[in-house]
matplotlib code that plots the C-alpha trace (Angstrom):
import matplotlib.pyplot as plt

x = [32.8, 34.3, 32.2, 33.0, 31.7, 30.8, 29.8, 26.7, 26.6, 24.1, 20.9, 20.3, 17.3, 15.9, 15.3, 16.7, 16.2, 19.2, 19.5, 22.0, 23.4, 24.0, 24.0, 21.5, 18.7, 15.3, 12.9, 9.4, 6.5, 5.3, 8.7, 8.9, 8.1, 4.8, 4.9, 3.3, 5.5, 4.2, 6.4, 6.4, 4.5, 1.7, 1.3, 1.3, -1.3, -3.4, -3.4, -4.2, -7.0, -8.6, -8.1, -9.7, -12.5, -13.3, -13.0, -15.6, -17.8, -17.8, -17.9, -15.7, -18.8, -19.4, -15.8, -15.9, -19.2, -17.9, -14.7, -16.3, -14.2, -15.1, -15.5, -13.0, -10.5, -10.9, -10.6, -7.3, -5.9, -6.6, -4.8, -1.8, -2.2, -2.5, 0.1, -2.4, -2.2, -2.1, -5.5, -7.1, -5.5, -7.1, -10.5, -10.4, -9.3, -12.3, -14.6, -13.2, -13.4, -9.6, -6.7, -4.1]
y = [-83.8, -81.7, -79.0, -77.5, -74.1, -73.8, -70.8, -71.2, -69.7, -67.1, -68.4, -67.5, -65.4, -68.0, -71.5, -74.4, -78.2, -78.5, -77.9, -75.0, -75.9, -79.6, -79.7, -82.6, -82.9, -82.0, -85.0, -84.2, -85.3, -87.9, -89.7, -89.7, -92.9, -93.0, -91.7, -94.8, -97.6, -101.1, -102.6, -106.1, -105.0, -103.3, -106.4, -108.7, -106.6, -106.4, -110.2, -110.9, -108.4, -110.0, -113.5, -112.8, -110.8, -113.7, -116.3, -114.4, -114.1, -110.3, -107.9, -104.8, -102.8, -104.6, -104.0, -100.4, -99.7, -101.4, -99.4, -96.1, -95.9, -95.7, -98.9, -97.6, -97.1, -100.8, -101.9, -99.9, -101.3, -104.8, -104.1, -102.8, -99.3, -97.5, -96.7, -97.3, -95.6, -97.5, -95.9, -97.3, -100.7, -100.7, -99.7, -102.4, -105.0, -104.2, -104.4, -107.9, -108.9, -109.7, -108.4, -106.1]
z = [-182.1, -184.8, -186.4, -189.8, -190.7, -194.3, -196.3, -198.5, -202.0, -202.8, -204.3, -208.0, -208.9, -211.2, -209.8, -211.7, -211.3, -209.0, -205.3, -205.1, -201.7, -202.3, -206.1, -206.0, -208.6, -207.2, -207.3, -208.5, -206.3, -208.7, -208.5, -204.7, -202.7, -200.9, -197.4, -196.0, -197.3, -196.6, -194.0, -192.4, -189.3, -191.4, -193.6, -190.6, -188.9, -192.1, -192.6, -189.0, -189.0, -192.0, -190.7, -187.3, -189.0, -191.3, -188.5, -186.5, -189.6, -189.4, -192.4, -192.7, -192.0, -188.7, -187.6, -188.7, -186.9, -183.7, -183.8, -184.7, -187.9, -191.6, -193.7, -196.2, -193.4, -192.3, -195.9, -196.5, -193.2, -194.3, -197.6, -195.6, -197.0, -193.7, -191.0, -188.3, -184.9, -181.6, -180.6, -183.8, -183.2, -179.8, -181.2, -183.9, -181.3, -179.1, -182.1, -182.9, -179.2, -179.0, -177.0, -178.5]

ax = plt.figure().add_subplot(projection="3d")
ax.plot(x, y, z, "-o")
ax.set_aspect("equal")
plt.show()
């Protein structure tokens, strides 16, 4: 590996809209991508969760209560808006009576 030592310029007293070190425009928070982007796995889990729940004739409230989670959380998982943890996947699976 080759390492290059660089000298950083001094920071100006007044901040501007550019990053001094890299000379890259700063992106405002409203322009940033959402932290939880919908990926294939999230959408697949979401559609399978809803399909199984409907096949078992369960409401989101039933699943939420059985999993010890909030109804709004189950709803957002079904829409693929949550990056759900393994422990919550396990809780939902148990509430649905299926294996992970």
